All heavy atoms as an XYZ file, in Angstrom:
845
protein
N      26.282    -77.199     48.496
C      27.032    -76.714     47.391
C      26.818    -75.172     47.178
O      27.481    -74.550     46.336
C      26.706    -77.450     46.094
C      26.907    -76.746     44.795
S      28.182    -77.564     43.830
C      28.188    -76.354     42.513
N      25.855    -74.596     47.872
C      25.476    -73.187     47.641
C      26.730    -72.336     47.839
O      27.402    -72.442     48.907
C      24.388    -72.786     48.588
C      23.941    -71.335     48.293
C      22.699    -70.925     49.059
O      22.395    -71.583     50.063
O      22.150    -69.941     48.759
N      27.015    -71.402     46.887
C      28.128    -70.532     47.041
C      29.449    -71.126     46.724
O      30.429    -70.392     46.665
N      29.532    -72.413     46.390
C      30.754    -73.088     46.203
C      31.148    -72.966     44.696
O      30.348    -73.140     43.772
C      30.634    -74.494     46.582
C      31.947    -75.244     46.764
C      31.688    -76.639     47.274
O      31.096    -76.792     48.323
O      32.137    -77.632     46.603
N      32.422    -72.707     44.502
C      32.900    -72.505     43.128
C      33.096    -73.940     42.443
O      33.637    -74.881     43.116
C      34.134    -71.821     43.060
O      34.807    -71.808     41.788
N      32.655    -74.077     41.183
C      32.731    -75.423     40.597
C      34.191    -75.659     40.102
O      34.458    -76.812     39.682
C      31.865    -75.298     39.373
C      31.668    -73.875     39.064
C      31.861    -73.151     40.412
N      35.076    -74.775     40.186
C      36.496    -74.999     39.759
C      36.787    -74.869     38.283
O      37.885    -75.028     37.834
N      35.700    -74.696     37.411
C      35.917    -74.390     36.097
C      34.773    -73.553     35.574
O      33.799    -73.419     36.201
C      36.014    -75.698     35.269
C      34.709    -76.479     35.260
C      34.826    -77.856     34.618
O      35.826    -78.500     34.742
O      33.854    -78.208     33.898
N      35.039    -72.770     34.498
C      34.011    -71.931     34.092
C      32.648    -72.610     33.747
O      32.719    -73.724     33.197
C      34.562    -71.258     32.765
C      36.091    -71.299     33.003
C      36.250    -72.652     33.723
N      31.554    -71.965     34.086
C      30.245    -72.504     33.716
C      29.701    -71.645     32.584
O      30.105    -70.521     32.465
C      29.260    -72.510     34.959
C      29.139    -71.101     35.503
C      29.774    -73.445     36.051
C      28.094    -70.957     36.648
N      28.858    -72.235     31.830
C      28.339    -71.541     30.644
C      26.866    -71.188     30.923
O      26.036    -71.970     31.332
C      28.441    -72.410     29.382
C      29.842    -72.612     28.925
N      30.516    -71.700     28.119
C      30.734    -73.564     29.317
C      31.755    -72.149     28.002
N      31.969    -73.231     28.704
N      26.573    -69.894     30.766
C      25.239    -69.436     31.050
C      24.522    -68.913     29.757
O      25.234    -68.421     28.905
C      25.231    -68.206     31.973
C      25.907    -68.420     33.400
C      26.012    -67.161     34.204
C      25.265    -69.560     34.145
N      23.315    -69.140     29.631
C      22.553    -68.808     28.479
C      21.249    -68.157     28.930
O      20.319    -68.844     29.417
C      22.257    -70.014     27.637
C      21.966    -69.694     26.167
O      22.080    -68.555     25.824
N      21.494    -70.727     25.455
N      21.156    -66.859     28.778
C      19.935    -66.155     29.070
C      19.934    -65.497     30.446
O      20.738    -65.812     31.330
N      19.006    -64.559     30.613
C      18.964    -63.770     31.831
C      18.654    -64.580     33.059
O      19.105    -64.355     34.180
C      17.887    -62.612     31.706
C      17.898    -61.653     32.795
C      17.087    -60.450     32.579
O      16.408    -60.333     31.448
O      17.050    -59.607     33.407
N      17.717    -65.591     32.926
C      17.310    -66.436     33.991
C      18.440    -67.192     34.605
O      18.703    -67.255     35.846
C      16.201    -67.399     33.682
N      19.322    -67.785     33.707
C      20.514    -68.492     34.245
C      21.488    -67.583     34.881
O      22.103    -67.894     35.874
C      21.165    -69.228     33.047
C      20.346    -70.409     32.564
C      21.114    -71.307     31.539
O      22.374    -71.165     31.373
O      20.492    -72.098     30.873
N      21.695    -66.370     34.305
C      22.608    -65.424     34.924
C      22.085    -64.977     36.280
O      22.804    -64.977     37.289
C      22.851    -64.186     34.047
C      23.722    -63.102     34.690
C      25.088    -63.635     35.020
C      23.856    -61.893     33.641
N      20.788    -64.654     36.432
C      20.216    -64.204     37.730
C      20.354    -65.343     38.691
O      20.613    -65.171     39.896
C      18.732    -63.932     37.535
C      18.498    -62.642     36.770
O      19.484    -61.840     36.657
O      17.382    -62.337     36.337
N      20.133    -66.645     38.288
C      20.278    -67.748     39.199
C      21.740    -67.960     39.624
O      21.970    -68.171     40.937
C      19.843    -69.089     38.523
N      22.718    -67.748     38.839
C      24.152    -67.820     39.201
C      24.463    -66.765     40.097
O      25.211    -67.009     41.135
C      25.053    -67.862     37.930
N      23.996    -65.496     39.880
C      24.358    -64.392     40.839
C      23.711    -64.801     42.200
O      24.400    -64.458     43.277
C      23.713    -63.068     40.255
C      23.692    -61.933     41.288
C      24.529    -62.615     38.950
N      22.590    -65.302     42.247
C      21.874    -65.581     43.491
C      22.622    -66.746     44.231
O      22.676    -66.717     45.499
C      20.414    -65.969     43.234
N      23.097    -67.657     43.455
C      23.674    -68.880     44.109
C      25.179    -68.736     44.567
O      25.541    -69.274     45.540
C      23.640    -70.058     43.069
C      24.247    -71.339     43.577
C      24.240    -72.438     42.576
O      23.476    -72.368     41.557
O      24.960    -73.478     42.782
N      25.916    -67.938     43.915
C      27.350    -67.769     44.195
C      27.620    -66.399     44.783
O      27.229    -65.404     44.337
C      28.130    -67.959     42.935
C      27.898    -69.277     42.256
N      28.464    -70.437     42.794
C      27.171    -69.642     41.194
C      28.176    -71.447     42.000
N      27.281    -70.970     41.033
N      28.387    -66.488     45.926
C      28.731    -65.213     46.584
C      29.524    -64.349     45.824
O      29.414    -63.090     45.812
C      29.498    -65.542     47.933
C      28.594    -66.298     48.859
O      27.430    -66.189     48.804
O      29.179    -67.009     49.756
N      30.491    -64.907     45.069
C      31.375    -64.125     44.138
C      31.372    -64.780     42.790
O      31.682    -65.985     42.676
C      32.834    -64.130     44.747
C      32.818    -63.445     46.160
C      34.150    -63.194     46.702
N      34.874    -64.451     46.851
C      36.177    -64.463     47.168
N      36.826    -63.321     47.307
N      36.808    -65.648     47.327
N      31.012    -63.978     41.762
C      30.749    -64.416     40.523
C      31.463    -63.507     39.436
O      31.210    -62.268     39.468
C      29.304    -64.531     40.135
C      28.935    -64.957     38.743
C      29.225    -66.500     38.525
C      27.411    -64.737     38.495
N      32.352    -64.062     38.562
C      32.976    -63.265     37.467
C      32.388    -63.747     36.194
O      32.503    -64.973     35.921
C      34.498    -63.480     37.492
C      35.291    -62.699     36.450
C      35.215    -61.215     36.831
C      36.682    -63.170     36.404
N      31.623    -62.843     35.519
C      30.954    -63.239     34.260
C      31.737    -62.678     33.092
O      32.007    -61.452     32.989
C      29.522    -62.692     34.217
C      28.834    -63.146     32.915
C      28.786    -63.150     35.491
N      32.152    -63.561     32.207
C      32.913    -63.210     30.955
C      31.897    -63.156     29.821
O      31.488    -64.250     29.303
C      34.032    -64.269     30.719
C      34.745    -64.092     29.399
O      34.828    -62.932     28.927
O      35.198    -65.122     28.866
N      31.628    -62.026     29.280
C      30.915    -61.862     28.034
C      31.956    -61.976     26.946
O      32.861    -61.188     26.888
C      30.144    -60.480     27.965
C      28.890    -60.520     28.890
C      28.970    -60.199     30.172
C      27.630    -60.734     28.214
C      27.801    -60.120     30.923
C      26.486    -60.706     28.985
C      26.547    -60.374     30.326
N      31.769    -62.937     26.052
C      32.792    -63.288     25.035
C      32.159    -63.695     23.705
O      30.903    -63.861     23.670
C      33.669    -64.375     25.549
C      32.937    -65.673     25.652
N      33.054    -66.639     24.634
C      32.095    -66.227     26.504
C      32.301    -67.685     24.923
N      31.663    -67.411     26.101
N      32.968    -64.002     22.767
C      32.507    -64.534     21.528
C      33.633    -65.526     20.956
O      34.758    -65.213     21.188
C      32.158    -63.490     20.490
N      33.217    -66.574     20.249
C      34.262    -67.510     19.802
C      35.139    -66.913     18.765
O      36.376    -67.276     18.668
C      33.540    -68.680     19.096
C      32.796    -69.587     20.080
O      33.157    -69.576     21.295
O      31.802    -70.291     19.670
N      34.732    -65.962     18.016
C      35.553    -65.321     16.980
C      36.433    -64.237     17.452
O      37.270    -63.567     16.727
C      34.594    -64.742     15.850
C      33.529    -63.870     16.422
C      32.193    -64.278     16.666
C      33.600    -62.527     16.876
N      31.453    -63.167     17.190
C      32.301    -62.103     17.317
C      34.632    -61.506     16.832
C      32.016    -60.904     17.831
C      34.246    -60.325     17.343
C      32.977    -59.992     17.856
N      36.408    -63.901     18.783
C      37.133    -62.790     19.403
C      38.518    -63.246     19.858
O      38.651    -64.071     20.694
C      36.300    -62.208     20.539
S      37.215    -61.179     21.682
N      39.537    -62.715     19.194
C      40.936    -63.076     19.510
C      41.320    -62.808     20.962
O      41.760    -63.708     21.691
N      41.070    -61.604     21.453
C      41.419    -61.339     22.901
C      40.637    -62.199     23.817
O      41.120    -62.593     24.883
C      41.008    -59.895     23.102
C      41.167    -59.308     21.644
C      40.708    -60.420     20.706
N      39.375    -62.589     23.503
C      38.604    -63.494     24.267
C      39.318    -64.861     24.395
O      39.366    -65.462     25.482
C      37.175    -63.698     23.738
S      36.153    -62.190     23.606
N      39.771    -65.318     23.260
C      40.464    -66.679     23.220
C      41.755    -66.598     24.040
O      42.091    -67.529     24.762
C      40.746    -67.052     21.864
C      39.463    -67.346     21.056
C      39.673    -67.633     19.521
O      40.832    -67.559     19.082
N      38.616    -67.913     18.840
N      42.453    -65.410     23.997
C      43.643    -65.235     24.715
C      43.454    -65.322     26.239
O      44.258    -65.665     27.012
C      44.365    -63.961     24.405
C      44.961    -64.011     22.885
S      45.524    -62.407     22.370
C      46.650    -61.906     23.573
N      42.245    -64.833     26.618
C      41.879    -64.669     27.988
C      41.347    -66.009     28.588
O      41.419    -66.213     29.788
C      40.822    -63.626     28.101
C      40.580    -63.237     29.570
S      40.311    -61.490     29.682
C      39.976    -61.466     31.417
N      41.001    -66.966     27.747
C      40.438    -68.253     28.281
C      41.358    -68.983     29.257
O      40.912    -69.381     30.330
C      40.034    -69.144     27.089
C      38.732    -68.844     26.576
O      37.822    -68.140     27.202
N      38.435    -69.154     25.335
N      42.681    -69.167     28.987
C      43.534    -69.862     29.965
C      43.583    -69.115     31.221
O      43.601    -69.772     32.351
C      44.923    -69.887     29.234
C      44.586    -69.666     27.810
C      43.417    -68.762     27.734
N      43.621    -67.796     31.226
C      43.627    -67.005     32.490
C      42.368    -67.221     33.393
O      42.395    -67.517     34.585
C      43.798    -65.533     32.191
O      44.973    -65.323     31.494
C      43.750    -64.680     33.473
N      41.202    -67.273     32.692
C      39.962    -67.447     33.320
C      39.848    -68.884     33.861
O      39.293    -69.127     34.912
C      38.760    -67.144     32.465
C      38.637    -65.671     32.015
C      37.547    -65.476     31.071
C      38.338    -64.853     33.258
N      40.347    -69.877     33.092
C      40.288    -71.235     33.553
C      41.120    -71.406     34.754
O      40.732    -72.164     35.726
C      40.707    -72.179     32.397
C      39.667    -72.249     31.346
C      40.073    -72.989     30.039
O      41.199    -73.481     30.060
O      39.270    -72.907     29.054
N      42.318    -70.850     34.724
C      43.210    -70.940     35.949
C      42.589    -70.284     37.176
O      42.727    -70.762     38.227
C      44.574    -70.391     35.627
N      42.048    -69.136     36.923
C      41.389    -68.223     37.941
C      40.261    -69.090     38.600
O      40.149    -69.192     39.820
C      40.869    -66.964     37.366
C      40.383    -66.073     38.373
C      41.201    -65.385     39.280
C      39.026    -65.803     38.458
C      40.706    -64.427     40.121
C      38.508    -64.807     39.407
C      39.396    -64.178     40.250
N      39.446    -69.753     37.808
C      38.340    -70.604     38.319
C      38.874    -71.682     39.164
O      38.285    -72.042     40.170
C      37.479    -71.042     37.132
N      39.914    -72.331     38.666
C      40.477    -73.502     39.364
C      41.211    -73.129     40.630
O      41.203    -73.853     41.649
C      41.456    -74.234     38.377
N      41.850    -71.945     40.698
C      42.744    -71.620     41.841
C      42.067    -70.701     42.840
O      42.749    -70.344     43.884
C      43.954    -70.871     41.285
C      44.778    -71.919     40.353
C      45.808    -71.214     39.543
O      46.012    -69.977     39.654
O      46.401    -71.899     38.649
N      40.848    -70.161     42.603
C      40.186    -69.316     43.583
C      38.795    -69.846     43.893
O      38.362    -70.852     43.256
C      39.991    -67.909     43.021
O      39.072    -67.932     41.927
C      41.337    -67.297     42.466
N      38.191    -69.308     44.887
C      36.742    -69.703     45.207
C      35.778    -68.825     44.520
O      34.627    -68.774     44.881
C      36.551    -69.731     46.691
C      36.767    -68.508     47.363
O      37.093    -67.426     46.698
O      36.459    -68.427     48.578
N      36.238    -68.087     43.502
C      35.304    -67.264     42.722
C      34.727    -68.217     41.554
O      35.444    -68.864     40.925
C      36.014    -66.045     42.078
C      35.164    -65.251     41.145
C      36.574    -65.131     43.138
N      33.415    -68.095     41.384
C      32.843    -68.874     40.253
C      33.005    -68.004     38.959
O      32.766    -66.800     38.987
C      31.359    -69.010     40.530
O      31.205    -69.863     41.721
C      30.671    -69.723     39.327
N      33.477    -68.616     37.902
C      33.653    -67.923     36.661
C      32.547    -68.424     35.665
O      32.308    -69.681     35.566
C      35.030    -68.177     36.037
C      35.136    -67.661     34.580
C      36.093    -67.649     36.988
N      31.852    -67.573     35.101
C      30.762    -67.868     34.175
C      31.050    -67.291     32.775
O      31.580    -66.148     32.786
C      29.426    -67.437     34.700
N      30.675    -67.896     31.744
C      30.832    -67.433     30.457
C      29.505    -67.266     29.725
O      28.697    -68.052     29.725
C      31.726    -68.384     29.613
C      33.161    -68.519     30.327
C      34.130    -69.444     29.502
C      34.688    -68.779     28.354
N      35.450    -67.636     28.524
N      29.363    -66.084     29.066
C      28.172    -65.762     28.278
C      28.558    -65.427     26.903
O      29.297    -64.416     26.650
C      27.363    -64.545     28.927
C      26.167    -64.268     28.164
C      26.973    -65.007     30.368
N      28.136    -66.197     25.881
C      28.356    -65.904     24.521
C      27.554    -64.691     24.019
O      26.281    -64.876     24.004
C      28.105    -67.153     23.709
C      28.551    -67.044     22.219
O      28.298    -66.043     21.603
O      29.136    -67.977     21.735
N      28.166    -63.637     23.588
C      27.355    -62.459     23.202
C      26.520    -62.747     21.934
O      25.499    -62.030     21.774
C      28.200    -61.197     23.073
C      28.819    -60.799     24.364
C      29.288    -61.375     22.028
N      26.965    -63.554     21.066
C      26.238    -63.867     19.807
C      24.950    -64.599     20.127
O      23.900    -64.327     19.488
C      27.109    -64.729     18.918
C      28.232    -63.882     18.263
O      28.090    -62.643     18.179
O      29.297    -64.534     17.945
N      24.937    -65.409     21.207
C      23.727    -66.163     21.608
C      22.836    -65.358     22.576
O      21.729    -65.792     22.819
C      24.137    -67.527     22.176
C      24.725    -68.398     21.213
C      25.314    -69.644     21.840
O      25.000    -69.948     23.061
O      26.032    -70.408     21.172
N      23.469    -64.301     23.155
C      22.753    -63.562     24.288
C      22.888    -62.056     23.954
O      23.263    -61.310     24.888
C      23.401    -63.961     25.618
C      23.126    -65.329     25.988
O      22.047    -65.708     26.422
N      24.112    -66.275     25.689
N      22.541    -61.635     22.871
C      22.664    -60.168     22.523
C      21.922    -59.309     23.364
O      22.355    -58.199     23.831
C      22.263    -59.950     21.005
C      23.274    -60.620     20.038
C      22.922    -60.424     18.588
O      21.874    -59.915     18.274
N      23.831    -60.936     17.774
N      20.646    -59.671     23.699
C      19.850    -58.845     24.585
C      20.377    -58.664     25.979
O      20.422    -57.630     26.601
C      18.364    -59.335     24.613
N      20.878    -59.839     26.546
C      21.508    -59.845     27.789
C      22.828    -58.962     27.818
O      22.932    -58.164     28.774
C      21.891    -61.238     28.275
C      22.363    -61.516     29.624
C      21.387    -61.051     30.695
C      22.741    -62.949     29.841
N      23.550    -59.086     26.860
C      24.888    -58.274     26.689
C      24.405    -56.796     26.640
O      25.017    -55.964     27.440
C      25.606    -58.657     25.490
N      23.413    -56.547     25.906
C      22.898    -55.025     25.820
C      22.471    -54.571     27.133
O      22.659    -53.505     27.551
C      21.884    -55.003     24.740
O      21.437    -53.665     24.565
N      21.678    -55.466     27.830
C      21.111    -55.053     29.148
C      22.261    -54.719     30.082
O      22.060    -53.869     31.051
C      20.230    -56.127     29.714
N      23.395    -55.330     30.093
C      24.475    -55.088     30.943
C      25.455    -54.048     30.351
O      26.525    -53.879     30.961
C      25.167    -56.334     31.345
C      24.421    -57.086     32.500
C      23.532    -58.076     32.147
C      24.614    -56.796     33.824
C      22.774    -58.777     33.178
C      23.836    -57.331     34.827
C      23.053    -58.337     34.529
O      22.216    -58.960     35.452
N      25.203    -53.407     29.242
C      26.036    -52.386     28.732
C      27.270    -52.892     28.104
O      28.273    -52.188     28.061
N      27.285    -54.115     27.633
C      28.490    -54.720     27.066
C      28.592    -54.175     25.643
O      27.729    -54.362     24.807
C      28.420    -56.233     27.028
C      29.594    -56.811     26.249
C      28.331    -56.718     28.516
N      29.671    -53.356     25.416
C      29.863    -52.753     24.090
C      31.119    -53.212     23.386
O      31.253    -53.097     22.269
C      29.917    -51.242     24.184
C      28.564    -50.603     24.504
C      28.582    -49.109     24.560
N      27.238    -48.585     24.753
C      26.587    -48.549     25.891
N      27.098    -49.147     27.022
N      25.360    -47.966     25.932
N      32.023    -53.844     24.228
C      33.244    -54.449     23.699
C      33.545    -55.700     24.438
O      33.089    -55.874     25.504
N      34.218    -56.604     23.728
C      34.468    -57.874     24.427
C      36.004    -58.154     24.303
O      36.625    -57.658     23.346
C      33.737    -59.136     23.812
C      33.857    -59.138     22.305
C      32.264    -58.989     24.291
C      33.187    -60.345     21.663
N      36.558    -58.905     25.269
C      35.945    -59.546     26.428
C      35.512    -58.438     27.283
O      36.162    -57.389     27.425
C      37.008    -60.423     26.999
C      38.236    -59.845     26.520
C      37.995    -59.272     25.238
N      34.443    -58.720     28.060
C      33.843    -57.827     29.054
C      33.507    -58.624     30.261
O      32.763    -59.613     30.205
C      32.566    -57.173     28.449
C      32.129    -55.946     29.210
O      31.866    -56.115     30.422
N      32.119    -54.858     28.520
N      34.106    -58.234     31.397
C      33.952    -59.009     32.616
C      33.115    -58.187     33.614
O      33.370    -57.006     33.831
C      35.348    -59.226     33.315
C      36.366    -60.012     32.458
C      37.679    -60.081     33.194
C      35.857    -61.421     32.086
N      32.105    -58.850     34.117
C      31.302    -58.240     35.208
C      31.611    -59.046     36.514
O      31.643    -60.254     36.456
C      29.801    -58.463     34.923
C      29.256    -57.794     33.603
C      27.834    -58.021     33.521
C      29.590    -56.309     33.629
N      31.828    -58.334     37.540
C      32.078    -58.995     38.864
C      30.928    -58.723     39.742
O      30.531    -57.518     39.956
C      33.372    -58.468     39.482
C      33.845    -59.253     40.690
C      34.103    -60.658     40.592
C      33.930    -58.689     41.885
C      34.472    -61.348     41.700
C      34.275    -59.390     43.048
C      34.585    -60.731     42.889
O      34.914    -61.467     44.044
N      30.469    -59.776     40.351
C      29.282    -59.705     41.263
C      29.773    -60.091     42.608
O      30.363    -61.190     42.707
C      28.090    -60.584     40.856
C      27.482    -60.108     39.634
C      27.970    -60.528     38.349
C      26.329    -59.336     39.611
C      27.362    -60.142     37.161
C      25.634    -58.954     38.435
C      26.197    -59.320     37.251
N      29.491    -59.374     43.640
C      29.814    -59.810     45.074
C      28.609    -59.652     45.935
O      27.859    -58.642     45.841
C      30.927    -58.865     45.678
N      28.209    -60.794     46.556
C      27.002    -60.834     47.406
C      25.762    -60.381     46.610
O      24.978    -59.587     47.129
C      27.207    -60.033     48.628
C      28.410    -60.574     49.468
O      28.538    -61.812     49.536
O      29.214    -59.762     50.028
N      25.582    -60.816     45.365
C      24.419    -60.537     44.570
C      24.336    -59.245     43.856
O      23.379    -58.904     43.263
N      25.405    -58.349     44.076
C      25.381    -56.989     43.438
C      26.561    -56.946     42.376
O      27.625    -57.399     42.719
C      25.606    -55.943     44.487
C      24.482    -55.877     45.579
C      23.142    -55.481     45.018
O      23.201    -54.606     44.110
O      22.085    -55.960     45.396
N      26.304    -56.370     41.326
C      27.344    -56.038     40.304
C      28.212    -54.893     40.899
O      27.691    -53.809     41.150
C      26.806    -55.632     38.995
C      27.945    -55.415     37.957
C      27.424    -54.852     36.615
O      26.308    -55.062     36.266
N      28.313    -54.105     35.855
N      29.515    -55.183     41.088
C      30.382    -54.111     41.751
C      31.471    -53.602     40.753
O      32.081    -52.560     41.091
C      31.017    -54.688     43.011
C      29.953    -55.032     44.109
C      31.850    -55.972     42.715
N      31.678    -54.293     39.652
C      32.790    -53.831     38.729
C      32.512    -54.384     37.351
O      31.838    -55.512     37.103
C      34.088    -54.424     39.257
C      35.290    -53.798     38.612
C      35.573    -52.360     38.863
O      35.194    -51.593     38.062
N      36.066    -52.164     40.035
N      32.970    -53.635     36.331
C      32.875    -54.053     34.910
C      34.230    -53.674     34.268
O      34.698    -52.549     34.429
C      31.710    -53.352     34.195
C      31.532    -53.736     32.834
C      30.263    -53.367     32.223
O      29.530    -52.680     32.869
N      29.972    -53.723     30.934
N      34.783    -54.662     33.629
C      36.135    -54.499     32.943
C      36.062    -54.821     31.535
O      35.493    -55.912     31.211
C      37.207    -55.346     33.568
C      37.483    -55.122     35.085
C      38.369    -56.253     35.614
C      38.090    -53.817     35.384
N      36.466    -54.034     30.621
C      36.426    -54.227     29.176
C      37.839    -54.482     28.629
O      38.748    -53.759     29.001
C      35.717    -53.120     28.451
O      34.403    -52.941     28.930
C      35.622    -53.464     26.936
N      37.986    -55.504     27.789
C      39.288    -55.734     27.137
C      40.013    -56.858     27.930
O      39.548    -57.403     28.901
N      41.062    -57.314     27.296
C      41.968    -58.342     27.812
C      42.519    -57.933     29.195
O      43.112    -56.839     29.319
C      43.141    -58.644     26.799
C      44.029    -59.810     27.153
C      43.226    -61.068     27.119
C      45.147    -59.849     26.039
N      42.344    -58.809     30.173
C      42.799    -58.475     31.586
C      43.899    -59.493     32.005
O      43.824    -60.654     31.667
C      41.615    -58.571     32.535
C      40.407    -57.699     32.198
C      40.785    -56.257     32.184
O      41.507    -55.714     33.129
N      40.228    -55.439     31.294
N      44.803    -59.012     32.745
C      45.844    -59.774     33.393
C      45.375    -60.474     34.652
O      44.394    -60.003     35.258
C      47.038    -58.993     33.718
C      47.668    -58.347     32.416
C      48.064    -59.284     31.477
O      48.669    -60.347     31.688
N      47.877    -58.964     30.168
N      45.944    -61.643     34.989
C      45.590    -62.363     36.197
C      45.698    -61.461     37.400
O      44.866    -61.469     38.301
C      46.416    -63.652     36.309
C      46.270    -64.360     37.658
C      44.848    -64.898     37.830
N      44.685    -65.467     39.197
C      44.821    -66.776     39.474
N      45.082    -67.609     38.471
N      44.661    -67.180     40.628
N      46.711    -60.619     37.469
C      46.888    -59.774     38.675
C      45.739    -58.852     38.811
O      45.334    -58.547     39.988
C      48.208    -58.939     38.499
C      49.484    -59.786     38.546
C      49.743    -60.563     37.199
O      49.165    -60.102     36.084
O      50.371    -61.581     37.250
N      45.090    -58.336     37.805
C      43.944    -57.485     37.794
C      42.841    -58.240     38.428
O      42.055    -57.717     39.270
C      43.568    -56.956     36.398
O      44.734    -56.308     35.831
C      42.408    -56.001     36.484
N      42.583    -59.464     38.031
C      41.489    -60.274     38.587
C      41.764    -60.521     40.094
O      40.752    -60.378     40.893
C      41.363    -61.547     37.879
C      41.113    -61.464     36.295
C      41.026    -62.883     35.695
C      39.944    -60.657     36.018
N      42.964    -60.798     40.489
C      43.255    -61.063     41.949
C      42.983    -59.768     42.742
O      42.489    -59.815     43.794
C      44.711    -61.584     42.037
C      44.914    -62.859     41.485
O      43.938    -63.696     41.409
O      46.126    -63.172     41.174
N      43.407    -58.575     42.184
C      43.148    -57.368     42.905
C      41.657    -57.050     43.033
O      41.283    -56.510     44.047
C      43.883    -56.153     42.200
C      45.297    -56.113     42.529
C      45.986    -54.787     42.110
N      45.714    -54.391     40.710
C      46.506    -54.748     39.744
N      47.552    -55.439     39.923
N      46.246    -54.296     38.474
N      40.953    -57.358     41.977
C      39.460    -57.215     42.002
C      38.796    -57.973     43.164
O      37.978    -57.479     43.796
C      38.929    -57.621     40.642
C      37.425    -57.520     40.476
C      36.995    -56.064     40.450
C      36.983    -58.152     39.096
N      39.260    -59.217     43.306
C      38.739    -60.104     44.362
C      39.024    -59.556     45.663
O      38.242    -59.527     46.606
C      39.105    -61.538     44.111
C      38.749    -62.356     45.276
C      38.610    -62.082     42.883
N      40.302    -59.127     45.856
C      40.736    -58.537     47.165
C      39.965    -57.342     47.500
O      39.601    -57.086     48.612
C      42.272    -58.325     47.095
C      43.130    -59.545     47.061
C      44.645    -59.239     46.730
O      45.028    -58.024     46.867
O      45.338    -60.107     46.387
N      39.720    -56.526     46.485
C      39.073    -55.258     46.703
C      37.591    -55.456     47.308
O      37.213    -54.613     48.094
C      39.010    -54.480     45.361
C      38.328    -53.103     45.477
C      38.364    -52.390     44.151
O      38.971    -52.873     43.161
N      37.666    -51.311     44.091
N      36.955    -56.489     46.917
C      35.605    -56.747     47.369
C      35.480    -57.931     48.246
O      34.430    -58.556     48.441
C      34.738    -56.917     46.126
C      34.600    -55.656     45.262
C      35.301    -55.490     44.219
C      33.780    -54.655     45.786
C      35.300    -54.329     43.448
C      33.705    -53.411     45.068
C      34.459    -53.297     43.876
O      34.405    -52.178     43.134
N      36.657    -58.333     48.965
C      36.604    -59.423     49.835
C      35.800    -59.103     51.121
O      35.792    -58.087     51.505
C      37.982    -59.828     50.187
């Protein structure tokens, strides 16, 4: 199962879980979000479809429960997406993103 995408977003809590996910998955898109964030809620269907239709693992991190982690990654606005390829953070996107943007991101680091 190593490196295999689960097909739906996984929920991470804390730096150890994020580090483990980065190590386990070749391509990981991490969504820093909050339940009260309207744009975050609007992005959920896009992220769910992206997780189901690609081999990229999508992970969700609640900024209210993980303030130190969000701060460590420079998250100042949400939604905030971090893209990891082969264990390295290669991109950070802030704000509501379209599916086409996510697809181009994956192609760029394929």
